[in-house]
Each structure stands twice: as C-alpha cells, then as structure tokens.
C-alpha positions as CSV (number, residue, x, y, z in Angstrom):
1,X,-5.1,-6.4,12.8
2,X,-5.7,-3.0,11.5
3,X,-7.4,-2.1,8.2
4,X,-5.3,-0.6,5.4
5,X,-7.7,0.0,2.5
6,X,-6.5,-0.1,-1.1
7,X,-8.4,2.3,-3.4
8,X,-7.8,1.3,-7.0
9,X,-9.3,3.9,-9.3
10,X,-10.1,1.3,-12.0
11,X,-12.0,-0.8,-9.4
12,X,-13.8,2.3,-8.1
13,X,-15.1,3.1,-11.7
14,X,-16.1,-0.5,-12.5
15,X,-18.2,-0.7,-9.3
16,X,-19.7,2.8,-9.8
17,X,-18.6,4.0,-6.4
18,X,-17.7,7.6,-5.6
19,X,-14.7,8.6,-3.4
20,X,-17.2,9.7,-0.8
21,X,-18.8,6.2,-0.7
22,X,-15.5,4.5,-0.5
23,X,-14.2,6.7,2.4
24,X,-17.5,6.2,4.2
25,X,-17.1,2.4,4.0
26,X,-13.5,2.6,5.2
27,X,-14.6,4.9,8.1
28,X,-17.4,2.4,9.0
29,X,-14.8,-0.4,9.2
30,X,-12.3,1.6,11.3
31,X,-9.7,1.9,8.6
32,X,-6.4,3.7,9.4
33,X,-4.8,4.0,6.0
34,X,-6.0,4.4,2.4
35,X,-3.6,3.7,-0.4
36,X,-4.6,5.4,-3.7
37,X,-3.6,3.5,-6.8
38,X,-4.2,4.7,-10.4
39,X,-2.3,3.0,-13.3
40,X,-4.3,4.8,-16.0
41,X,-4.0,8.6,-15.3
42,X,-1.4,11.3,-15.5
43,X,0.1,12.8,-12.3
44,X,-2.2,15.9,-12.6
45,X,-5.3,13.8,-12.3
46,X,-3.8,11.7,-9.5
47,X,-2.9,14.9,-7.6
48,X,-6.5,16.1,-7.8
49,X,-7.8,12.8,-6.6
50,X,-5.3,12.8,-3.7
51,X,-6.3,16.3,-2.7
52,X,-10.0,15.3,-2.8
53,X,-9.3,12.1,-0.8
54,X,-7.3,13.9,1.9
55,X,-10.2,16.4,2.3
56,X,-12.7,13.5,2.8
57,X,-10.6,11.2,4.9
58,X,-8.9,12.0,8.2
59,X,-6.6,9.0,8.3
60,X,-3.3,8.5,6.5
61,X,-3.5,8.6,2.7
62,X,-0.6,6.9,0.8
63,X,-0.1,7.3,-3.0
64,X,1.1,4.3,-5.0
65,X,4.2,4.8,-7.2
66,X,4.3,8.7,-7.2
67,X,6.7,10.0,-4.6
68,X,6.6,13.4,-6.2
69,X,2.9,13.6,-5.1
70,X,3.5,12.6,-1.5
71,X,3.6,16.4,-0.6
72,X,-0.3,16.3,-0.8
73,X,-0.8,13.2,1.3
74,X,0.8,11.0,4.0
75,X,3.4,9.1,2.0
76,X,4.2,6.8,-0.9
77,X,4.2,3.0,-1.5
78,X,6.7,1.7,-4.1
79,X,7.4,-1.7,-5.5
80,X,10.8,-3.3,-5.8
81,X,11.2,-2.2,-9.5
82,X,10.0,1.3,-8.7
83,X,12.5,1.7,-5.9
84,X,15.4,0.8,-8.2
85,X,14.4,3.6,-10.6
86,X,16.3,5.9,-8.1
87,X,19.4,3.8,-7.7
88,X,20.6,0.2,-8.1
89,X,21.5,0.3,-4.4
90,X,18.4,-0.1,-2.2
91,X,19.9,2.1,0.5
92,X,20.6,4.9,-2.0
93,X,17.2,4.5,-3.7
94,X,15.4,4.9,-0.4
95,X,17.7,7.8,0.5
96,X,16.6,9.5,-2.8
97,X,13.0,8.8,-2.0
98,X,13.4,10.3,1.5
99,X,14.7,13.4,-0.1
100,X,11.6,13.6,-2.2
101,X,9.0,12.5,0.3
102,X,10.6,13.9,3.5
103,X,10.8,12.4,7.0
104,X,7.3,13.3,8.1
105,X,5.7,11.1,5.5
106,X,5.8,7.3,5.2
107,X,7.6,5.1,2.7
108,X,6.2,1.6,2.2
109,X,8.0,-1.0,0.1
110,X,6.5,-4.2,-1.5
111,X,8.3,-7.4,-0.5
112,X,7.7,-11.0,-1.6
113,X,10.4,-13.2,-0.1
114,X,12.9,-13.6,2.7
115,X,15.7,-11.8,0.7
116,X,13.6,-8.7,0.0
117,X,12.6,-8.6,3.7
118,X,16.2,-8.9,4.8
119,X,17.2,-6.0,2.6
120,X,14.1,-4.0,3.8
121,X,15.2,-4.5,7.4
122,X,18.3,-2.3,6.6
123,X,16.3,0.5,5.0
124,X,14.8,3.7,6.3
125,X,11.2,2.8,5.5
126,X,8.0,2.8,7.6
127,X,6.4,-0.5,6.7
128,X,6.5,-3.3,4.2
129,X,3.8,-4.7,2.0
130,X,4.0,-8.5,1.9
131,X,2.2,-10.9,-0.3
132,X,0.3,-12.0,-2.1
133,X,-1.9,-13.9,0.3
134,X,-4.3,-15.1,-2.4
135,X,-4.8,-14.6,-6.1
136,X,-6.3,-11.2,-6.9
137,X,-8.0,-9.7,-10.0
138,X,-6.2,-6.4,-9.9
139,X,-2.7,-7.8,-10.1
140,X,-2.5,-10.8,-12.3
141,X,1.3,-11.0,-12.0
142,X,1.3,-11.3,-8.2
143,X,2.9,-14.5,-7.0
144,X,0.7,-16.1,-4.4
145,X,2.5,-17.0,-1.2
146,X,-0.5,-18.1,1.0
147,X,-1.4,-16.8,4.4
148,X,0.8,-19.2,6.3
149,X,3.9,-18.2,4.3
150,X,3.0,-14.5,4.6
151,X,2.7,-14.9,8.4
152,X,6.0,-16.8,8.6
153,X,7.8,-14.2,6.5
154,X,6.2,-11.3,8.4
155,X,7.9,-12.5,11.6
156,X,11.2,-11.7,9.9
157,X,10.5,-8.0,9.4
158,X,11.6,-5.3,11.8
159,X,9.0,-3.0,10.1
160,X,5.3,-3.2,10.5
161,X,3.9,-5.6,7.9
162,X,0.9,-4.9,5.6
163,X,-0.4,-8.2,4.3
164,X,-1.6,-7.8,0.7
165,X,-3.1,-9.7,-2.1
166,X,-6.6,-11.2,-1.9
167,X,-6.9,-10.3,1.8
168,X,-10.4,-10.4,3.2
169,X,-11.9,-8.3,5.9
170,X,-12.1,-11.2,8.3
171,X,-8.6,-12.5,7.8
172,X,-6.3,-12.7,10.8
173,X,-2.7,-13.0,9.6
174,X,-0.3,-13.5,12.5
175,X,2.7,-11.3,12.6
176,X,1.1,-8.7,10.3
177,X,0.0,-5.3,11.6
178,X,-2.3,-4.5,8.7
179,X,-4.6,-6.4,6.4
180,X,-4.6,-4.6,3.0
181,X,-8.1,-5.0,1.7
182,X,-9.2,-3.9,-1.8
183,X,-12.0,-5.6,-3.6
184,X,-13.5,-7.1,-0.5
185,X,-14.4,-3.5,0.7
186,X,-17.1,-3.4,-2.0
187,X,-18.9,-6.4,-0.6
188,X,-21.6,-5.4,1.8
C-alpha cells in the first residue's frame, strides 16, 4: 500500500510542527500524496499554504473542499455533501467540478457504503476515499466501518481506493491502493 498523508492544519498547530517538518516526515516514509485540510481559515490563507506546500513537496498535493484552489496544486478531494453543492445529480456535480479543476488535476470523492461506491463507479473521478477504518479524533462524525468492511467495499470500486479514518502506518488494507494517514504521522 502507498502512503497518502493527511495534513490537517489544526493538528499541525496543536503538535507544534512546521510544514517543513511534516513534509520531511512524509518524504522519509515515501509518501506519494499530501492532502491539505483546513476547516478554520479563509481561502486566501489556504492558497498561501498550498503554494508553500507545493514548493516544499514534489509529490501530488490535494486540497480538501476548495476546488477553486486546485489551480495551485494537484487536485481536490470532496465529500458527498460538498459534491452536491454543484448539482443534485452526482454526474452533473462532478462535471461542474471538472470544469473548475480541469482534466490534468485529480478529483477524489469520499464514500462510506456500497451505494456511494456504485455511484462513484459511474463518475469521472480519479480515486475514492473510503472509511472510516477506525475512530478518529479529527472527525467525530465519521461512521466507523472497520478494516474488514473497508477492504470488502474497496473491492467494489473501479477507482483506486484511499482507506481513511484512524489508519496507521503499518496497516495493510486489502483492495485499497492507499492508506490515508493523519495523526499517526506525528508518532516517531
């Protein structure tokens, strides 16, 4: 499994880490993707952080929830509710996101069950996020599926699967291409 690092700005501040230290850790672990998530700042600050991050990191940088900022990174990751801000039809919503993001940048979509994966299989996206594998401190509302269920559901996806939610560096989740690791990156 490949490493997809989740950089949550709030967690970074709480732990007293710099972007440089975080990127160094991801590089040491062979990470391929960093998703930047910031639920507290305005888009101007997020753009500045993305520009700094893409200067520091040579892998793919994905922004969470801000498709209009994908022009300064490698793509966007959206949740089910975020996608539907663009249309009540998933296909039309992803079409609208493609118009914003472009075809050279990735779109990732959160999924949580068989129905959402089935719909995702019909969409022009690059990967799905699937979980949660375990309880996590950064998303209290995440429904925990467990690793066995995530593995089973991942087998249904035609897109690469990024297993998310309480994932650890040593987890091996069959049928998932990526392990999305957040808080566990800070444990040395």
